[in-house]
N, C-alpha and C positions, 0 to 999 in steps of 0.2 A: 309593820306592826310587830313586834310580838312584845307583845298581847300583856304582859305582866307588869317585869319590872318597867319595859319601857313604855307602857302603855299600847292605845292605839292609835296609830298614827295616818296622816294621806299619805305617806310616802317612805316605802321600806327601806328604810337607807338611801332612798334617792335624793340626788344632789342638783338642788336647782341652776336656772338660766341668768348666767353672766350678760344678757342683751335684753332681759326681759325690764319691759318700759312701764312703769307708775307707779306713785307712790302715796301712802295713804297718810301721810303727815299733816297735823293739825292745820299748817301752814297752807295748804293746798286745798282746794274745794273737790268735796266728793264727786266720784265720778258717775254718771249713772246708769253705764252700758260699758261693757266690755267692745274693741273694734269688732266690726264684722268681718267674716272669714271668708273668703270665696269658694264657692260651694263646690268649684270643680276641683279642688286640692284638698287629699283626704285630711282630716279631721286633725290627726298630729301628721307632723310631716318636718323636716329638717333641711336645711342648705346643705351641698353638696359636702363640702369641705369639713363640716360639723357631723354628718352623717359617717365620712369615712374615721373621723375621732370616735364615733360614740360607739361605729362599730368595735373596733379594736379596742377600745377601752370595755364593753361589756366581754368580748372574747375573754381578756384577761382575769376582768371579776368571775365571769363563770368559773374558769380553769383554776385560778387561786381558788372561789369556795370548794369545790370537788377535792382539790389535792390537798386542802387543810384538813376536810373531815376524815379524807385515806390516813393523812400524815399522823391526825391525832388517835388513830388505832393502831395502825401502825407502830407506831411511839411506844405506844402500853405493852404489844406483843414484845416489843424488843426489850425493853426493861424487866420484863418479866423473863423472856426467854433467856436472856445473858445474865440472868442471877442479882440486876440492878434493884430491883424492890425486894430480894430477901438480904441482902447485906444493908437497906435502909432500915430495914424490921430490923435486924441484929444491932444495928446504931443505937436506934431504941431504945431494944430493951436492955442492952448491955449500960446504956446512961444512968438506967433508974429504975425503982420495981415499982413504983407510984405508975399507975395506969394514964394518970392526966398527963404526966411526963411524957410515959413514951406515946401517948394518942397528937399529943402539939407535935413532938420530934418527928413522929412518922409522917405527919399530912404536912408538915414544912418541907420536910425532904421530898415527898412525894410532888408537891406543888411545886416548889423549886425545881425538879427537874424536866416536870411537864412544861412548865412556862418557859425555860432554857430551850427546851426543843423545838415548841413551836414559834420562839420569836422570832427566827431568820424571817419567818414565812410574814408574821405581822407586821414586820419591820419593810419588807417588801410590797405587804398592800397598804403602808400608809405612804412609803415613797411614791406606788402609781397613782394613790389618789392627787398627792402632790403634783406630780408630772402632769397630769390631766386637768389640773385647774379645778379638783373639789374640796381638796384641804388645803389651807393655810397655816396650820398647825406646824410651828417648828418642835425640834426633835427634844428639845430641853421641856415642853411642853408636853409632848407626846409620852416620855419616859415618866412624865410627873404621874401621868393620869397612869399609865400601866402599874405604875407602882401603889396608886392607891386602891386599885383596880386587885393587885396582890394582897394587900393587906386585908382588904373590906373581904375578899374569901377566905382567908385563912380564918379571919375574925370568927366569918359567922359559919366555917367549914367546921372548925376543931369541936365545936358543942355538938355538930351534926353526928361527926362522925363517935364521936363518947356515947352518942345516945344509939346510933346504929347499934354498936357491938353493945352495947348494954341488954339492946333490946333482942340481938342475938343469942346473948346466953340463956335468957328468959325463955323466950321460944325458938328454940333452933330449926323446928318447919312451919312454922308460921309469921316467921318477923318480917317476911315482905308484906305481910298485910301491917301491923303491929306497927311498923316504921311508917307505912303509910299514913295513917293518922296525924301523928306531926307533920310529918313532909308537908301536906295539904294546909294545917296551921300555919306552917312558916311561911307556905307561899300566899297566903292571904292575909298574914302579917306584913311581910314583903311590898304588898301591893296597897297596903295601906301608909307605909311611912317610908317605900320609894321617895314620894316626891318631895318629901320634909327633910330628911333626913340623908338621901342616895345622892339623889339628883344632883342637892347644889354645891357636894363634893368635886363634880366636875363641869357646873356650867355654872353662870352667874343669872339669877332670874332677878326680874323688879315686876312691880303690877305693871299692868298694860296700861292703866291708865293714869299712869304717871309721864309715859310717855307720849301716849296717843288717846287723850281722851275722846277726839271725835272719831275713831274706830270704835271704842267702847259702846257710845251711844250709836253706834251703826251694828255693832254685835248685838247690843241688848233688845235691839227691834226683831231680828232675829230669834233670840229666848224668847221673846214677848209671843210670836207667832208658833211658837213649839208649845207654847204653853208649861214650859220649864222654868225652874228657879237656878239659874247661875248670876250671882249676884258678880258686878263688876270685881270685888275682891279675889274672888276664883279665877280672873282673868290673867295670865301670865306673860308677859316677855321673853323670851330666853335670847341668852345675847351667843347666838350660835357663831354669827360672823366674826366670831376671834378665833374661832378652829375652821370651820366648813364655809363650803361657799352656797350648798343647797337650798331650799324651801323645805318646808315642814309644820306642819303643827300635830299634835295628837294631844288626846285626852289619857289622864291617866288619874291612878287614886282612887280611893272608894271613899264613902262617906264625908268626914270631916276632912278627910284630904282630896277630896276630888277638885279636878283643875281642870283648865283645858290651858296649855300651853303656844305660844305661837311664835315661831322663831322671827329673828330681827330682819334675818334676809328676806322673808315670807312679805315682811310690811312694806320694805325697802323695794322689791323688785315686783308686787302684783298691787292691782287696784283694789281698791275698796270693795266694785262687786267681786271680783276674783276671791278677794279675802271673806267676804260673805259668804259665799259657796263652802271656802274651807274651811269655816267656822261650824256652817252648815253639816257638812259631813261630822264633824267630829261632835256636834251636838247632836247627833243621829246616833252614834254609839251609846252615849247616854239613855235616849229615848227608848232605843229597841233593845236595853238591858243586856250589852255587848259584854259589857264586865264579867257579869256575874253567869250570863250562860257560859264564856268560854272558862269560866274557872271550875264551872260545872264538867264541861267536856275535857279540858286537862285532867281536870282529877281521874277521869272513869282512865282514861288513856295513861295515867302515871299510874294507878295500879294494877293494871295490862303489865305493862313495864315493868312494875317492881316484880310481879311475878312470876314474866318469863326470866327476869334477871336472876330470879334463886332460883330457878331452875339451870340457865345457862352457867350460874356461877358452881352448881353441884356439878354439874357434867365437868366444867372445865376441870375442875380439882381434883374428882378422882380421873380424869387421863391425863394431865399434864401436873397435879398439885407436884406429885414426888421430883417431879423434872426442874420444879421452878421453886420447891423448896418450902412449900405453903401449904403444910399438913390438914389444914381445915380450917372451918370458913372463921373461926374464933382467932384465928390469924392476922394479925394486923396487915399484912401483906392480901387478903382476901380484899382489901378495899381496892386495890387497885387491878382486880379481875371483875369486881363488879361496873367499876369505873369505865372499862373493855367490854363489858355486855351491855351496859346501859348505850356505850358509845356508838357500837353496833345497833343497837334497837333506834335509839333517838335518827338515824343517817335512815334506817329505813322507813321510820314515820314520818319522816319531813314533809311528804306528800301528803300523808293527811292532814297534819297541823296546817301547814299552806293552803290546800283545798279547804277549808274550814275558815279558816282566817278569811281568804279572796269571796267567799259568800259573805261572812260581816259587810268586808271592805264595800262589796257593790251594792248591798243594802245602802249602807251610809252615803254611798255616792247615789240614791235614789231619793234618800230622805235630804241629806244636803240641797237638792237641785229644786226639791219639792218646796224645802221650807221657805226659800228667798222668793218665790214666788209672790207677786205684789210687793216685795222689797226691794228687789233688783229688777232693772226693766227688759232684760233679757235674760232670764237666767241658762239657756241653751246655751250660748253664746260667753256670759260667765264661766262657766263650767266647762264647757271647751278650752277657752282662753287661757285656764288655770294650768289645765293640766297640758297644753303646749308651753307654756312658761314653766313648769316643772319639767318637762321631757327636757326644753333647752338647756336649761342649768344644769341638769342630772346626767347630760348626756347619754339618754336612753335610748337603747336602739327600737327605731317604730317598727321594725319586724323581728321579734325573737323567736328565736330555738322552741317550737312547741314542747319539746320535752323538758326544756330547762325552766320554762314558764310554769308548767306541772309540777316539779320538782323544787325548783328553789324559790317561784314566785307567792312571796304571802301577800301580795297585792295583784289585783287583775292588770295586764298593760297596760302603760298609759297610752298604746294607741288604741287599745280596745275602750277602755273608761272614754278618751277623748270621741269617738265614736258613739260611743251611748249616751253621753250629754251631749252631742250634737243633735240627735235625733229624738231624744228624748221629749216628749209635747205631751203630757198627760191631761191637761187643758184643752184639747182639740173636742169637738163636737162625738164624735165616737170612743175618745177614750176616757180613763178614771185614773186619777190619780191614787196610790196606790196607798199612804199614809194620811192623807189627807182629803176630806171632803172637798166635793168638786163646787 
């Protein structure tokens, strides 16, 4: 998940299994049930050789995740302490008296410096993904995407920076609140426009009905059972196989831009029953109003972070402002100080955001399994096998460290989700579905 620009997904960055069987192509008859598993085996397991690779890959990703978070903080401290930020400010101020020119130049220099400092770790992360078969994206395409992201950040960031400093000048002690209002409006706008304007910059999309009308018919049955309206025109296939090998699906957008996206890897490697569950999971995010609830949750969290950011910036400038040659919060260099404080706050609030996300994802799992009851012959097996396929392809460790799960996982572990799916049968005599009448 997360949650906003990227939407709510079945797999949080997870990549799918190369050996998964099944295809939902219209040329094949729809399967009515996923293969039965051996009840003596765990709901999610890997053969020894794959398990060893999954453990090694997971360890690298965990270390890289924490190192990247730490380095983003340390790099800002170094830029401030060694005078790099002050020199960037001097270049911008000496170049022009026009504040817009100064803002563009300073933002460009700061973004360029932080991007270059983080580039080696980003490149290593991509190298690891390719080495472990999770990515097939060439370096040319990878750098092109990085360049697009850089320009997009600059285009959006400059007006935001100019607005921030205007608000600071108008309200030196309350800017954290007054800036929070347009920041939340920007978040809302980004949720709406991301599927239409931003996502197509990085991936190719086409109507799902164009490539797999039989699958659309199956998904419409799930929609009808859910009692909602998602026309086929809002079901899209993403050509993820051009860059990654994983399986995923996600819900994104809001209002007129609301849509469900299924990766082409998913349709190629999962059975129609498994895809029905995956789609049901995404439908659950719609029906359970997870997007507006998440926006409200993040809005409150952002307000708290802005206030703490304001207090942190003041404290740092009082203590280190002279050494950093940043005399006040009206100085362009204050932006780097604010980014430093927000980076620290974001790191320590990561478990809070991820815990909230895991709760929503578990609810969507329950909904997904319940909504396909009566459509899929065996919802338990379909859901459990979907997680088995997902984990195999993504090289997901069946036994992740509890602390790592708590701190970094935006979804429950695949092992937990598969075990829950295999055991969840609310239509038994002594149980009741959570979201549907018996």
